TORLUM-881070 format. One record per atom (N, C-alpha, C): residue in three letters; x, y, z. Coordinates in pm, whole numbers, plus 32768, in hexadecimal, padded with zeros to 4 digits. Atoms other than C-alpha are relative to their C-alpha. Example, Ala and Ser with C-alpha at 12.3 -4.5 7.8 and 13.67 -1.06 7.14 Angstrom:
<sites>
ALA80597F898000/ALA84CE7E3E830C/ALA805A80788000/SER7FAE7F897FFA/SER85577F9682CA/SER7FB3806D8049/
</sites>
This chain:
<sites>
UNK7FC57FD580A0/UNK11FD3BCDA404/UNK7FE17F957FB4/UNK803580938041/UNK11AF3AF9A2FB/UNK806E80257F83/UNK7F8D80038074/UNK12993AA5A1A8/UNK802580757FB6/UNK80187FA38059/UNK11F23BA6A0F3/UNK802080877FF6/UNK7FC17FBE7FA9/UNK12303C9CA1DD/UNK808B802B7FF6/UNK7F797FF78037/UNK13863C73A1D6/UNK8038801B7FA5/UNK7FD47FFE8088/UNK13C23C48A075/UNK802580817FF2/UNK80177F307FFA/UNK13383DD6A06D/UNK80337FEF803E/UNK7FB67FB57FCE/UNK13EC3E24A151/UNK808380107FD5/UNK7F64803F800B/UNK15563DA4A0DF/UNK800780657F46/UNK7FF17F988096/UNK14CF3E559F91/UNK7FFD80598005/UNK80157F788013/UNK14B23F7C9FE9/UNK806680488051/UNK7F3B7FD18004/UNK15F23F90A0C4/UNK806F80187FBE/UNK7F99800A802D/UNK168A3F189FB3/UNK801F80477F86/UNK7FC17F458069/UNK163E40509EC5/UNK80158057805D/UNK7FC47F9F7FB6/UNK1674411A9FD4/UNK80798007800F/UNK7F687FEE7FEC/UNK17E140C89FE0/UNK803180087F88/UNK7FEB7FAC805F/UNK17DD40EA9E7B/UNK803580AC7FBA/UNK800C7F648014/UNK177F42399E7B/UNK807480328052/UNK7F637FC57FA5/UNK188D42679FAE/UNK804E801F7FBA/UNK7F7780108076/UNK19A842069EA4/UNK7FF280647FB6/UNK80157FAA8059/UNK193643029DAE/UNK8000808F8092/UNK801C7F8E7FCD/UNK18F544279EC9/UNK80677FEA8053/UNK7F54800B7F8D/UNK1A7543AE9F94/UNK801E80447F86/UNK7F9B7FD4806F/UNK1B0343E39E12/UNK7FEB80C87FF8/UNK80327F987FFB/UNK1A50452E9E00/UNK803B8071808D/UNK7FC07F7D7F97/UNK1AD245D79F67/UNK80A37FC17FF9/UNK7F597FF98006/UNK1C3A453B9F29/UNK802D805D7F74/UNK7FD37FA28052/UNK1C1745E89DD8/UNK8021809B802E/UNK7FE57F757FB5/UNK1BA747389EA8/UNK80637FF28045/UNK7F667FD97F96/UNK1CB8470C9FA7/UNK807580197F93/UNK7FBC7FF08035/UNK1DAD46E29E8C/UNK7FF280B27FE2/UNK80037F668035/UNK1D3748399DE3/UNK7FFE80678081/UNK7FE47FD17F74/UNK1D3E48E49F48/UNK80957FEC8012/UNK7F86803B7FC6/UNK1E7F48449FA2/UNK805080617F70/UNK7F9F7FA88095/UNK1F0F49079E2C/UNK7FEC807F8052/UNK7FD37F838003/UNK1E844A4E9E87/UNK803180038076/UNK7FBA7FD67F8C/UNK1EFA4A589FE0/UNK8080803C7FE5/UNK7F417FD7800C/UNK20664A3B9F50/UNK802D806D7FAC/UNK7FF97F868039/UNK202B4B0B9E4F/UNK7FF380AD8052/UNK803A7F957F9E/UNK1F914C0D9F3C/UNK806480428056/UNK7F8F7FEF7F8B/UNK20B64BE8A044/UNK805F80317FAC/UNK7F6E8015804F/UNK21D64BF69F2D/UNK7FE280797FD0/UNK80107F7A7FFA/UNK213F4D139EA1/UNK7FF680A4801E/UNK7FEC7FD27FBD/UNK21414DD09FCE/UNK807A7FF58062/UNK7F767FFE7FC9/UNK227B4D6CA049/UNK803A80627FB2/UNK7FA87FBA809C/UNK23164DDB9ECE/UNK7FC28081803C/UNK7FDB7F677FFF/UNK228A4F359F0F/UNK800380488069/UNK7FFF7FF37F7D/UNK22A54F78A07F/UNK8083801E8010/UNK7F857FD77FCF/UNK23C85048A0D2/UNK80257FD780A5/UNK7FDE7FF47F91/UNK24BB5022A1EC/UNK80427F93803F/UNK7FAF8068800A/UNK257F4F0EA288/UNK7FB77F5C7FE5/UNK806C80677FE3/UNK24F74D8AA272/UNK7FB87FE5805D/UNK807B7FF67F8E/UNK243E4DA4A3CC/UNK7FA080307FE4/UNK80367F938009/UNK23A54EBAA36F/UNK7F8F7FDE7F9B/UNK8027802B806D/UNK23574E24A21A/UNK7F8F7F8E8006/UNK800A807B800C/UNK22E24CF4A275/UNK7F847FFA8050/UNK805D7FA37FAD/UNK21DD4DAFA385/UNK7F9C802F7F9B/UNK805B7FCB8020/UNK21474E4BA29E/UNK7FE57FD07F89/UNK8045807F8041/UNK21354D3CA1C4/UNK7F587FAA801A/UNK808880667F89/UNK20524C64A29C/UNK7F9C8081801A/UNK80A17FB6801A/UNK1F814D99A2D1/UNK7FA380217FAD/UNK80767FF9807B/UNK1F1D4DFBA18D/UNK7FD57F587FA8/UNK8006809A8050/UNK1F164C6EA10F/UNK7F747FA88090/UNK8042803E7F95/UNK1E1E4C23A293/UNK7F9F7FD17FD8/UNK806380298027/UNK1CE44C2BA1D1/UNK800D7F7F7F93/UNK7FE880508032/UNK1D684B34A0C1/UNK80307F61806F/UNK7FC2805C7FBA/UNK1DEB4A6CA1EF/UNK7F8D7FDC807C/UNK806A80647FA1/UNK1CC44A50A297/UNK7F727FA57F72/UNK80428022808A/UNK1BF249F3A137/UNK80807F5A800E/UNK7FAE805E7FA3/UNK1D1948F7A161/UNK7FDC7FA98079/UNK7FF380747F92/UNK1CCC484AA286/UNK7F697FE7801F/UNK8089807F8037/UNK1B24482FA23B/UNK7FF07FCC7FBE/UNK8001807D807D/UNK1B9C4770A0FC/UNK80517F788080/UNK7FA280997FE0/UNK1C67466DA1E3/UNK7F907FE08061/UNK809E804B7F8D/UNK1B174686A302/UNK7FBF7FAE7F8E/UNK8069804A8068/UNK1A614613A1BB/UNK801D7F8C7FD0/UNK7FC080928035/UNK1B324514A157/UNK800E7FBC8084/UNK7FFA805B7F6F/UNK1B414483A2CB/UNK7F9E8004801E/UNK80AF80258011/UNK19BE448BA2C6/UNK7FC67F987FB0/UNK8054809A806C/UNK196F43CBA187/UNK80927FA68027/UNK7F9F80A07FCE/UNK1AA342BCA20E/UNK7F8E7FB9808E/UNK8078803D7F7B/UNK19CE42B5A35D/UNK7F907FD67FB8/UNK80C380128017/UNK187D428FA2BE/UNK80377F5D7F83/UNK7F9780B6803E/UNK19594165A1E0/UNK7FEF7FAD802E/UNK7FD280907FCA/UNK19AF4092A2EA/UNK7F777FFF8020/UNK806780217FF0/UNK185840C6A378/UNK7FA47FF57FB9/UNK805A8097806E/UNK1798403EA257/UNK80367F707FCA/UNK7FB1806D7FF2/UNK18B83F37A236/UNK7FAA7F958077/UNK8041804A7F75/UNK18623EDDA3BA/UNK7F877FC58010/UNK80968022800F/UNK16C23EE4A367/UNK80237FA47F9F/UNK800F8078807A/UNK17273E00A238/UNK80227F3F804E/UNK7FFF80687FA1/UNK17D23CFFA317/UNK7FCB7FD78073/UNK805580237F7F/UNK16F23CE0A420/UNK7FA07FDE7FC8/UNK806D8029806A/UNK15D83CE4A2E2/UNK802C7F487FEF/UNK7FF580568058/UNK16843BCAA289/UNK80237F74805D/UNK801A80827FAA/UNK16C93AFFA3D1/UNK7F977FC08033/UNK80B180267FEE/UNK155A3B09A405/UNK7FC57FBD7FC3/UNK801F8084805E/UNK15183A7EA2DF/UNK803D7F977FFE/UNK7FAD80917FF9/UNK16173941A346/UNK7F977FDF809A/UNK8035802A7F7F/UNK15743940A483/UNK7F567FE27FC7/UNK809B80248047/UNK140C3944A3D7/UNK800D7F5D7FCA/UNK7FF5808F808E/UNK14703808A2DF/UNK80277FC28078/UNK7FA880647F97/UNK152D375CA429/UNK7F777FCA8066/UNK808080357FA2/UNK13C0375CA4E1/UNK7FAE7FEB7FA7/UNK803E80028066/UNK130C3736A38B/UNK80097F698009/UNK7FC080C9801C/UNK13C835BBA396/UNK7FC57F938071/UNK804A80947F77/UNK133F3569A4E6/UNK7F877FF07FE7/
</sites>
């Protein structure tokens, strides 16, 4: 690998990392939106249900199951983006190390 390859790779990884920051923000925003929807659905179902507290809680959980599922998917997306960002950051560090090794080799 030559210096221009390392520089190109670092530029690509840095650009990808910048996109990842935006993707993380969007995923976190979506998660917040789905959590709000879950809270509203569950609270509404609880309020409109009849019976004891336990029965109303059970009904609310049943009626909000889809919203809970969407929230869980949004959480998974946030985790996926965070993992991808960590992978990119590791690749950047690896490229930087390769650059330093190549630089040391050139001095010899």
